[in-house]
BARO-464627 format. One record per residue (C-alpha): x, y, z. Coordinates in steps of 0.2 Angstrom, whole numbers, plus 2048, in hexadecimal, padded with zeros to 3 digits. Layout:
N
<<X, Y, Z>>
...
// end
This chain:
704
<<591, BAC, B46>>
<<588, BA1, B39>>
<<595, BA2, B2A>>
<<58A, B96, B1F>>
<<57C, BA3, B1A>>
<<585, BB4, B18>>
<<574, BBC, B14>>
<<56C, BB8, B25>>
<<57B, BB7, B30>>
<<578, BB6, B44>>
<<584, BBB, B51>>
<<57F, BB1, B61>>
<<586, BB6, B72>>
<<58A, BAB, B80>>
<<57E, BAA, B8F>>
<<56E, BAA, B94>>
<<563, BBA, B96>>
<<555, BBD, BA0>>
<<547, BC7, B99>>
<<535, BCD, B96>>
<<528, BCF, B88>>
<<528, BE2, B85>>
<<517, BE9, B80>>
<<514, BEC, B6D>>
<<517, BE1, B5E>>
<<51A, BE5, B4C>>
<<514, BDD, B3C>>
<<520, BD1, B31>>
<<51D, BC9, B21>>
<<528, BBA, B1E>>
<<51F, BB6, B0D>>
<<510, BB9, B02>>
<<500, BB8, B0C>>
<<509, BB5, B1A>>
<<50A, BC0, B2C>>
<<513, BBD, B3B>>
<<517, BCB, B49>>
<<526, BCF, B51>>
<<526, BD1, B64>>
<<533, BDA, B6E>>
<<53D, BD3, B7D>>
<<544, BDF, B8C>>
<<554, BD7, B95>>
<<553, BD8, BA8>>
<<563, BCF, BAA>>
<<574, BD4, BA5>>
<<578, BD1, B93>>
<<589, BCF, B8A>>
<<594, BDE, B86>>
<<592, BDD, B74>>
<<57F, BDE, B76>>
<<57E, BED, B81>>
<<579, BF9, B74>>
<<568, BEF, B73>>
<<560, BF9, B7F>>
<<564, C07, B75>>
<<559, C01, B67>>
<<549, C06, B6F>>
<<540, BF5, B6E>>
<<54F, BEA, B73>>
<<54F, BD9, B6E>>
<<544, BD1, B62>>
<<53B, BC2, B5C>>
<<52C, BBA, B52>>
<<51C, BB4, B5A>>
<<51F, BA5, B51>>
<<52C, BA0, B5C>>
<<520, BA2, B6C>>
<<515, B94, B63>>
<<509, B9F, B59>>
<<507, B99, B46>>
<<509, BA5, B37>>
<<4F8, BB0, B34>>
<<4F3, BAD, B46>>
<<4ED, BBE, B49>>
<<4E2, BCA, B3F>>
<<4EC, BDB, B43>>
<<4FA, BE2, B4F>>
<<4EC, BE6, B5C>>
<<4E7, BD4, B5E>>
<<4F9, BCD, B5D>>
<<4FE, BD9, B6B>>
<<4EE, BD5, B77>>
<<4F3, BC3, B75>>
<<505, BC5, B7A>>
<<4FF, BCF, B88>>
<<4F3, BC3, B90>>
<<4FC, BB3, B8D>>
<<50F, BBB, B90>>
<<50E, BCB, B99>>
<<514, BC4, BAB>>
<<51F, BB7, BA4>>
<<533, BB6, BA5>>
<<53C, BB0, B96>>
<<54D, BAA, B95>>
<<556, BAD, B85>>
<<567, BAE, B7C>>
<<56B, BBE, B73>>
<<56F, BBF, B62>>
<<574, BCC, B54>>
<<56D, BC9, B43>>
<<574, BD1, B34>>
<<57D, BDD, B3F>>
<<56E, BE8, B3F>>
<<562, BE2, B4C>>
<<561, BD8, B5C>>
<<557, BC6, B5E>>
<<553, BBB, B6A>>
<<558, BA8, B67>>
<<555, B97, B71>>
<<546, BA0, B79>>
<<53F, B97, B88>>
<<532, B9C, B95>>
<<534, B9D, BA6>>
<<528, BA1, BB5>>
<<534, BA6, BC3>>
<<527, BB1, BCD>>
<<516, BB6, BCE>>
<<519, BC8, BC7>>
<<527, BD1, BBD>>
<<530, BDF, BC5>>
<<536, BE9, BB5>>
<<53F, BF6, BC0>>
<<54C, BE7, BC8>>
<<55D, BE2, BC0>>
<<55D, BCE, BC2>>
<<56E, BC6, BC6>>
<<572, BB6, BBF>>
<<576, BA8, BCB>>
<<57D, B97, BC7>>
<<575, B88, BCE>>
<<57F, B77, BCD>>
<<572, B67, BCE>>
<<560, B64, BD2>>
<<557, B5F, BDE>>
<<554, B4C, BD9>>
<<567, B4C, BD1>>
<<571, B56, BDE>>
<<584, B58, BD9>>
<<590, B4E, BE0>>
<<581, B43, BE5>>
<<57E, B50, BF3>>
<<58E, B4F, BFB>>
<<590, B63, C00>>
<<5A1, B60, C07>>
<<5A7, B5C, BF6>>
<<59E, B6C, BEE>>
<<5A7, B76, BFA>>
<<5B7, B6D, BF8>>
<<5B6, B70, BE5>>
<<5B1, B84, BE8>>
<<5C1, B85, BF4>>
<<5CE, B7C, BE9>>
<<5C8, B86, BD9>>
<<5C2, B74, BD1>>
<<5B4, B76, BC4>>
<<5A3, B72, BC7>>
<<598, B6A, BB9>>
<<588, B6F, BB2>>
<<58A, B82, BAC>>
<<593, B87, B9E>>
<<594, B96, B91>>
<<584, B93, B8B>>
<<57B, B97, B98>>
<<588, BA4, BA0>>
<<587, BB6, B99>>
<<599, BBE, B9B>>
<<596, BCF, BA4>>
<<59F, BDA, BB0>>
<<593, BD7, BBF>>
<<59D, BCE, BCD>>
<<596, BBD, BD1>>
<<58F, BBD, BE2>>
<<587, BAB, BE5>>
<<588, B9A, BE1>>
<<579, B8E, BE5>>
<<577, B7A, BE6>>
<<568, B73, BE5>>
<<565, B63, BEE>>
<<559, B5E, BFE>>
<<55A, B5A, C0F>>
<<559, B4B, C19>>
<<546, B4A, C19>>
<<546, B4C, C06>>
<<540, B5F, C06>>
<<547, B69, BF7>>
<<556, B74, BFF>>
<<563, B7F, BF7>>
<<574, B81, BFF>>
<<57A, B93, BFA>>
<<58B, B98, BFA>>
<<592, BAB, BFB>>
<<5A2, BB3, BFD>>
<<5A3, BBD, C0E>>
<<5AF, BCC, C0C>>
<<5AF, BD2, BFC>>
<<59D, BCD, BF7>>
<<5A4, BC3, BE7>>
<<5AD, BB5, BE1>>
<<5BE, BB7, BDB>>
<<5C6, BAE, BCC>>
<<5B5, BA9, BC6>>
<<5B6, BA0, BB6>>
<<5A6, B9A, BAC>>
<<5AC, B8F, B9C>>
<<5A9, B7F, B91>>
<<5B2, B75, BA0>>
<<5A7, B7A, BAD>>
<<5A5, B88, BBA>>
<<5B4, B8E, BC5>>
<<5B1, B98, BD5>>
<<5C0, B99, BDF>>
<<5BE, BA1, BF2>>
<<5C9, B9E, C04>>
<<5C0, B94, C10>>
<<5BF, BA3, C1D>>
<<5B6, BAF, C10>>
<<5A9, BA1, C0C>>
<<596, BA3, C14>>
<<587, B98, C12>>
<<575, B97, C14>>
<<567, B8C, C10>>
<<557, B90, C08>>
<<548, B84, C05>>
<<53F, B84, BF5>>
<<52E, B8B, BFD>>
<<536, B9A, C03>>
<<52C, BAA, C00>>
<<53B, BB4, BFD>>
<<53F, BA8, BEF>>
<<52E, BA5, BE9>>
<<52A, BB7, BE8>>
<<538, BBE, BE1>>
<<546, BB3, BD8>>
<<545, BA9, BC7>>
<<549, B99, BC8>>
<<54C, B92, BB7>>
<<544, B80, BB2>>
<<550, B7E, BA2>>
<<561, B87, BA7>>
<<56C, B85, BB6>>
<<568, B97, BBB>>
<<560, BA1, BC7>>
<<55C, BB4, BC5>>
<<55B, BBF, BD5>>
<<554, BD0, BD6>>
<<564, BDB, BDC>>
<<55A, BE2, BEA>>
<<556, BD0, BF0>>
<<568, BCB, BF0>>
<<56B, BD6, BFE>>
<<55C, BCF, C08>>
<<566, BBE, C05>>
<<575, BC3, C0A>>
<<56F, BC7, C1C>>
<<56B, BB5, C1F>>
<<57C, BAE, C1A>>
<<588, BA7, C29>>
<<59B, BA5, C28>>
<<5A2, B94, C22>>
<<5B0, B96, C2F>>
<<5AE, BA3, C3C>>
<<5BC, BAF, C3E>>
<<5C2, BB5, C51>>
<<5BC, BC7, C4F>>
<<5AA, BC2, C49>>
<<5A6, BB5, C57>>
<<59B, BC1, C60>>
<<591, BC3, C51>>
<<57F, BB9, C53>>
<<57C, BAD, C45>>
<<56B, BB0, C3C>>
<<567, B9F, C3C>>
<<563, B96, C4C>>
<<572, B8C, C55>>
<<569, B7D, C54>>
<<568, B7F, C42>>
<<579, B84, C3F>>
<<581, B77, C49>>
<<578, B6A, C40>>
<<57C, B71, C2E>>
<<58F, B73, C33>>
<<590, B61, C38>>
<<588, B5C, C28>>
<<592, B67, C1E>>
<<5A3, B64, C27>>
<<5A3, B53, C2D>>
<<5B1, B48, C27>>
<<5B4, B35, C2A>>
<<5C1, B33, C39>>
<<5CC, B25, C31>>
<<5D3, B32, C23>>
<<5E5, B33, C26>>
<<5ED, B44, C28>>
<<5FD, B43, C2D>>
<<60A, B48, C20>>
<<613, B3D, C16>>
<<627, B3D, C18>>
<<629, B44, C06>>
<<61D, B53, C0C>>
<<629, B56, C1B>>
<<637, B57, C10>>
<<630, B63, C02>>
<<625, B6D, C0E>>
<<616, B6A, C03>>
<<607, B5D, C01>>
<<5FF, B55, BF2>>
<<5EF, B5E, BED>>
<<5E3, B50, BF3>>
<<5EB, B51, C05>>
<<5EA, B64, C04>>
<<5D7, B63, C01>>
<<5D4, B54, C0F>>
<<5DE, B5F, C1C>>
<<5D4, B70, C18>>
<<5C4, B66, C1A>>
<<5C9, B60, C2B>>
<<5D3, B6F, C32>>
<<5C8, B77, C3F>>
<<5C4, B8A, C40>>
<<5D2, B8C, C4F>>
<<5DF, B82, C44>>
<<5DB, B8D, C35>>
<<5DE, B9C, C40>>
<<5ED, B96, C46>>
<<5F6, B94, C35>>
<<5F0, BA5, C32>>
<<5F9, BAC, C41>>
<<609, BA3, C3E>>
<<60B, BAD, C2F>>
<<60E, B9D, C22>>
<<60C, BA2, C11>>
<<5FA, B99, C0B>>
<<5FB, B94, BF7>>
<<5EC, B99, BEF>>
<<5E5, B8C, BE2>>
<<5E1, B93, BD3>>
<<5D3, B8B, BC8>>
<<5DC, B82, BB9>>
<<5D0, B7E, BAB>>
<<5D0, B6B, BA6>>
<<5DB, B67, B96>>
<<5D0, B61, B87>>
<<5D8, B50, B8A>>
<<5D1, B4F, B9B>>
<<5BF, B56, B94>>
<<5BE, B49, B88>>
<<5C3, B3A, B93>>
<<5B4, B42, BA0>>
<<5A9, B41, B91>>
<<5AE, B2F, B8C>>
<<5AC, B2A, B9E>>
<<59A, B32, B9F>>
<<596, B2A, B8F>>
<<59B, B1A, B96>>
<<592, B1C, BA7>>
<<582, B21, B9D>>
<<581, B11, B93>>
<<583, B07, BA3>>
<<577, B11, BAD>>
<<56A, B0F, B9F>>
<<56B, AFD, B9E>>
<<574, AFA, B8D>>
<<580, AEC, B8B>>
<<58F, AF4, B7F>>
<<5A1, AED, B80>>
<<5AC, AFD, B86>>
<<5B8, AFB, B77>>
<<5A9, AFD, B6B>>
<<5A5, B0E, B74>>
<<5B6, B15, B72>>
<<5B5, B0F, B5F>>
<<5A5, B17, B5D>>
<<5AA, B28, B65>>
<<5BB, B28, B5C>>
<<5B2, B25, B4C>>
<<5A5, B31, B4E>>
<<5B1, B40, B51>>
<<5BD, B3B, B43>>
<<5B2, B37, B35>>
<<5A2, B3F, B2D>>
<<598, B2F, B2C>>
<<597, B1F, B39>>
<<58C, B0F, B35>>
<<587, B03, B43>>
<<585, AF1, B3B>>
<<581, AE2, B43>>
<<573, AD6, B46>>
<<562, ADD, B4B>>
<<55F, AE1, B5D>>
<<572, AE5, B64>>
<<56D, AF6, B67>>
<<573, B01, B58>>
<<567, B0E, B59>>
<<568, B0E, B6C>>
<<57B, B13, B6B>>
<<577, B21, B60>>
<<56A, B27, B6D>>
<<577, B25, B7C>>
<<584, B2E, B72>>
<<579, B3D, B70>>
<<573, B3C, B82>>
<<584, B3C, B88>>
<<588, B4B, B7E>>
<<57A, B54, B86>>
<<56F, B57, B77>>
<<55B, B59, B77>>
<<550, B4F, B6C>>
<<550, B5F, B60>>
<<563, B5B, B5D>>
<<561, B49, B58>>
<<558, B44, B49>>
<<554, B31, B48>>
<<54D, B2E, B36>>
<<546, B1D, B33>>
<<54B, B19, B20>>
<<53E, B13, B15>>
<<53F, B07, B07>>
<<537, B15, AFA>>
<<543, B22, AFD>>
<<54B, B26, AEC>>
<<555, B37, AEC>>
<<558, B43, AF9>>
<<54A, B4C, AF8>>
<<541, B3D, B00>>
<<54B, B42, B11>>
<<54B, B54, B0F>>
<<53C, B5C, B04>>
<<538, B64, AF4>>
<<536, B76, AEC>>
<<525, B78, AE6>>
<<528, B84, AD7>>
<<517, B88, AD4>>
<<514, B90, AE5>>
<<526, B93, AE8>>
<<527, B8B, AF8>>
<<533, B7E, B00>>
<<52A, B6F, B07>>
<<534, B66, B12>>
<<535, B53, B17>>
<<52C, B4D, B26>>
<<53C, B45, B2B>>
<<540, B56, B32>>
<<552, B54, B2B>>
<<552, B64, B22>>
<<54D, B6E, B31>>
<<55A, B67, B3C>>
<<567, B6A, B2F>>
<<562, B7D, B2E>>
<<562, B7D, B41>>
<<572, B76, B43>>
<<579, B84, B36>>
<<573, B92, B40>>
<<578, B89, B52>>
<<58B, B85, B4D>>
<<58E, B85, B60>>
<<583, B77, B62>>
<<585, B64, B5D>>
<<578, B5A, B54>>
<<577, B48, B4F>>
<<56F, B41, B3F>>
<<56B, B2D, B3F>>
<<564, B24, B2F>>
<<55D, B16, B38>>
<<55D, B04, B2F>>
<<566, B0F, B21>>
<<568, B01, B13>>
<<554, AFD, B12>>
<<556, B08, B03>>
<<563, B0C, AF7>>
<<570, B19, B02>>
<<578, B1D, AF2>>
<<567, B25, AEC>>
<<560, B2D, AFA>>
<<570, B31, B02>>
<<57A, B37, AF1>>
<<57B, B4A, AF5>>
<<582, B46, B07>>
<<58F, B3A, AFF>>
<<596, B48, AF5>>
<<595, B56, B02>>
<<59A, B4C, B12>>
<<5AC, B4A, B0B>>
<<5AF, B5D, B07>>
<<5BB, B65, B11>>
<<5B7, B79, B0D>>
<<5A5, B7F, B0F>>
<<59B, B6E, B0D>>
<<588, B74, B09>>
<<579, B6A, B05>>
<<56E, B71, AF8>>
<<55A, B71, AFA>>
<<557, B79, AE9>>
<<55E, B83, ADC>>
<<567, B93, AE5>>
<<563, B9F, AD7>>
<<550, B9D, ADC>>
<<552, BA0, AEE>>
<<54D, BB3, AEF>>
<<53D, BAC, AE6>>
<<539, B9F, AF4>>
<<52D, BA6, B00>>
<<533, B9C, B0F>>
<<545, B9D, B0B>>
<<549, BA5, B1A>>
<<545, B92, B23>>
<<54C, B88, B14>>
<<55A, B91, B0C>>
<<560, B8B, AFB>>
<<571, B83, B03>>
<<572, B7D, B14>>
<<584, B7D, B1B>>
<<589, B6E, B22>>
<<596, B71, B30>>
<<59E, B64, B3B>>
<<592, B67, B49>>
<<588, B5A, B41>>
<<58B, B48, B43>>
<<584, B3B, B37>>
<<581, B2A, B3C>>
<<578, B1A, B34>>
<<573, B09, B3C>>
<<571, AFB, B2F>>
<<56B, AE8, B30>>
<<571, ADC, B23>>
<<565, AD0, B1E>>
<<559, ACC, B0F>>
<<54E, ADC, B0F>>
<<55E, AE7, B0E>>
<<569, AEF, B01>>
<<57C, AED, B02>>
<<587, AFD, B03>>
<<592, B02, AF3>>
<<5A4, B09, AF6>>
<<5A0, B1B, AF4>>
<<596, B17, B05>>
<<5A4, B0C, B0D>>
<<5B1, B19, B07>>
<<5AA, B25, B11>>
<<5A4, B1D, B22>>
<<5AA, B13, B32>>
<<5A0, B02, B31>>
<<5A0, AFE, B43>>
<<599, AEC, B46>>
<<594, AEB, B5A>>
<<59C, ADD, B64>>
<<58C, AD2, B6C>>
<<58F, ACF, B7F>>
<<58A, ABF, B87>>
<<579, ABD, B8C>>
<<57E, AB9, B9E>>
<<583, ACA, B9F>>
<<571, AD2, B9D>>
<<56D, AC9, BAF>>
<<578, AD9, BB6>>
<<571, AE5, BAD>>
<<568, AF3, BB7>>
<<55E, B02, BAF>>
<<55B, B12, BB8>>
<<557, B23, BB3>>
<<564, B30, BB2>>
<<565, B42, BB1>>
<<567, B4B, BA0>>
<<57C, B4F, B9D>>
<<583, B60, B9B>>
<<583, B64, B89>>
<<593, B64, B7F>>
<<595, B73, B74>>
<<59B, B71, B63>>
<<5AA, B79, B66>>
<<5AF, B6E, B75>>
<<5AB, B5F, B69>>
<<5B7, B66, B5D>>
<<5C5, B67, B69>>
<<5C3, B53, B6A>>
<<5C7, B52, B58>>
<<5D9, B52, B53>>
<<5DE, B53, B40>>
<<5F0, B52, B3E>>
<<5EE, B5B, B2D>>
<<5F4, B4C, B22>>
<<5F8, B39, B24>>
<<601, B34, B32>>
<<602, B21, B30>>
<<612, B1A, B33>>
<<61C, B11, B24>>
<<618, AFF, B28>>
<<605, B04, B2A>>
<<605, B0D, B18>>
<<610, AFC, B12>>
<<601, AF2, B1A>>
<<5F4, AFC, B11>>
<<5FE, AFB, B00>>
<<5FF, AE8, B01>>
<<5ED, AE6, B06>>
<<5E7, AF2, AF6>>
<<5F3, AE7, AEB>>
<<5EB, AD7, AF2>>
<<5D9, ADF, AEE>>
<<5E0, AE4, ADB>>
<<5E8, AD3, AD7>>
<<5D8, ACA, ACF>>
<<5CF, ADB, ACB>>
<<5C4, ADB, ADC>>
<<5BC, AEA, ADE>>
<<5BC, AF4, AEF>>
<<5CD, AFA, AEF>>
<<5D5, B06, AFD>>
<<5D4, B18, AF7>>
<<5DD, B28, AFE>>
<<5CE, B2E, B07>>
<<5CE, B1D, B11>>
<<5E1, B1F, B15>>
<<5DD, B30, B1B>>
<<5CF, B2C, B25>>
<<5D9, B1D, B2D>>
<<5E5, B2A, B32>>
<<5DB, B35, B39>>
<<5D2, B27, B44>>
<<5E3, B22, B4C>>
<<5E7, B33, B4F>>
<<5D6, B36, B59>>
<<5D9, B28, B65>>
<<5D5, B31, B77>>
<<5E1, B2E, B86>>
<<5D9, B1F, B92>>
<<5D4, B15, B82>>
<<5D2, B02, B84>>
<<5DA, B02, B72>>
<<5EB, B05, B6E>>
<<5F0, B0A, B5E>>
<<5F3, AF8, B58>>
<<5E3, AF4, B5D>>
<<5DB, B03, B55>>
<<5E3, AFF, B45>>
<<5DC, AED, B45>>
<<5CA, AF6, B48>>
<<5CD, B01, B39>>
<<5D2, AF2, B2D>>
<<5C1, AEA, B33>>
<<5B7, AFB, B2E>>
<<5BF, B03, B21>>
<<5C7, AF4, B17>>
<<5BF, AE3, B1B>>
<<5AD, AEB, B18>>
<<5B1, AEB, B06>>
<<5B7, AD7, B05>>
<<5A8, AD0, AFF>>
<<5A0, AC6, AF1>>
<<5A1, AB5, AEB>>
<<5AF, AA8, AEE>>
<<5B6, AA9, ADD>>
<<5B8, ABB, ADF>>
<<5C0, ABD, AF0>>
<<5C4, AAB, AF6>>
<<5D6, AAF, AF3>>
<<5D5, ABC, AFF>>
<<5CE, AB2, B0D>>
<<5C9, AA0, B0F>>
<<5CA, A91, B19>>
<<5D6, A81, B16>>
<<5D0, A6F, B17>>
<<5D7, A70, B2A>>
<<5CA, A7F, B2D>>
<<5DA, A8C, B2E>>
<<5D9, A9C, B28>>
<<5E2, A9F, B17>>
<<5E4, AAD, B09>>
<<5EB, ABD, B05>>
<<5E5, AC7, B13>>
<<5E9, ABB, B21>>
<<5FB, ABA, B19>>
<<5FE, ACD, B18>>
<<5F7, AD1, B2B>>
<<602, AC3, B33>>
<<611, ACA, B28>>
<<60E, ADA, B30>>
<<60A, AD4, B41>>
<<617, AE1, B48>>
<<609, AEE, B44>>
<<5FD, AE5, B4B>>
<<5F5, AD4, B52>>
<<5E6, AD7, B47>>
<<5DB, ACE, B51>>
<<5CB, AD4, B4C>>
<<5D0, AD5, B3A>>
<<5D4, AC2, B39>>
<<5C4, ABE, B43>>
<<5BA, AC7, B35>>
<<5C4, ABF, B28>>
<<5C1, AAD, B2F>>
<<5B0, AB2, B2F>>
<<5AE, AB8, B1F>>
<<5B8, AA6, B19>>
<<5AA, A9B, B23>>
<<59C, AA4, B19>>
<<5A6, AA1, B08>>
<<5A6, A8F, B0D>>
<<595, A8E, B12>>
<<58C, A99, B05>>
<<598, A9D, AF8>>
<<595, AAF, AFC>>
<<59A, ABC, B0A>>
<<592, ACD, B0D>>
// end
């Protein structure tokens, strides 16, 4: 629900629906002198329960032809619009997310065209089928044994989430794994329960998809991509991990499945596939290395139970004969239920994905910098990457967006121009003569409006070379808005004029700035840039990336990697921890008090305010498990990023805080205080930064 714009709120359902464009259009007038045409969608697959009444509204789901790529005023009348619609999209399938607008009518969002078959069977009910992996990037690197083991153990399969899957009462019948055979030909492994024809305990959520089934109830079959049954009937989506199979075709597919493990009473049955193909495929699927140890440990003998890992290995190696013997013995079989991963496990998996992606893309970053960047991104509204040119600041932001699974439309890189003087340069302006809002060519206004209407998605805005212009000017409105806790919103123009602005539906007077937008910036410090004022530094984590050795570059290998599964805004919000107050220890607070006193001793600007302390506390509370930084090291990072960024000026101004004596040893009030509180942290990074600033004071009589 878009709570930020009460006049135009949208309830967006979960999951993707298959449909087609229904004949007939209706004229719409978005503004004076403008005409658009509303088209109507008819769903072919199941829809969420709360949208079932859409079928009772005559025309079903609706959208506008500009969403199909037609500009405003593209057609002279409804007849021309309808003819074009029928000609271009009459035989096309569409994938869309259903929405309920203003509690009055049903709409389509995230509309994507799909060409699944050569015709549309409007009388069929199409069943959604999840597909894991792709032909060129198969799941588990094509290890089908691992896929089957995950199904049998009820473990999650990554790649399918709530954004694709519609909650429905229709039982799930089929799971598909995309891959290739030994010759490189595209092939699909299809898995289906045997007896009840549907998976039990199916769950699809943010952590992945769970399908639990017993081994003796699992059947399988291979289908090739050029199989006429698939080509002529099945909609294989290009943009989502889904197939849509007609209900009548599902019955034909079932006939080609064979049991994974044969039961005694079924031995007389003849498999549909040839014995040669069956034998080879079973060898491929069930082959296990001979050197695996299956002997139970002494502790297992005592307890009568096995660790989960060995249970899976044993189950994988057990022959049909042994499986049957176990059944006859009457021993109870403990069924494993799917267990959803914890938030901690999800975040750990995301960070490892981020690190792995960085390495695969051939970038050279310190792992501590990657953790520091992630913690800063989720704990503060603004992250600024500083350092010399060519250290990969912009690349790090792009990689973080890729790890989140964001599309290019969800990430905005804004190269800052020296001429920017106010927020109109980055957002746009209202032409009061024509009463039209003209957005800036940065695309920022469009992205923020999109983000406000899709609170379930994550977005990133990055100001590249942020200090080429005075950020205090063009970023002024953001400075005040980002610190607000309750309903922060960006104002494009006077709200009293909104009803008179012709394109106010596209550009409302106020845009809610929700926590699904991450604001970032990159800066180079040289003679061509401006310095940040305290009002910027107080609101940002300023990270200076560590430069690795050039010799490490020789070991870098760059390779193409598949897109990641998108992390939803709800999942990212779960990564964040807000203790609701300052949770720093007494000693940590005493340290900050003493540092603040030292800054005030000679009237030096740049003291530590309440906001900084609160942000530092939040950063420390958000250290994920498995981080290479402990709390003491993280506190050291925060002193560098939130306090020492303000230690700047001439030797006369700040020489008493840090300097070098005749023996080139670091002295001053700050080094003294950090050594005094050595039980809180070793302050390795802080002392290194203070020493660098002291050297600059000696050489240039000034430090930045």
